[in-house]
N, C-alpha and C positions, 0 to 999 in steps of 0.2 A: 524560495527559488525552485526551479524545475528539478535540479538534482535532489534537493531535499524531498520533494514530492515523490520522486521515483523511489527513493529509499523507503519512504513511509508506505507506499503501495506494496513494495516487496515484503516489508515486515508484516503488513496486514495479511498478505497472501500466506505467509508462513503460519499465521495464527488462524487462518480460515475465514478471514473477513473480506476476502477478495470479492465474494458475491454481493456483499452488502455495501461495498465501498463504491459509491457513485455520486 
């Protein structure tokens, strides 16, 4: 679901994977 995806993206951001998450 979208909500879950958003949570995942936020978690990745905290870990520093926001740049590679595409």
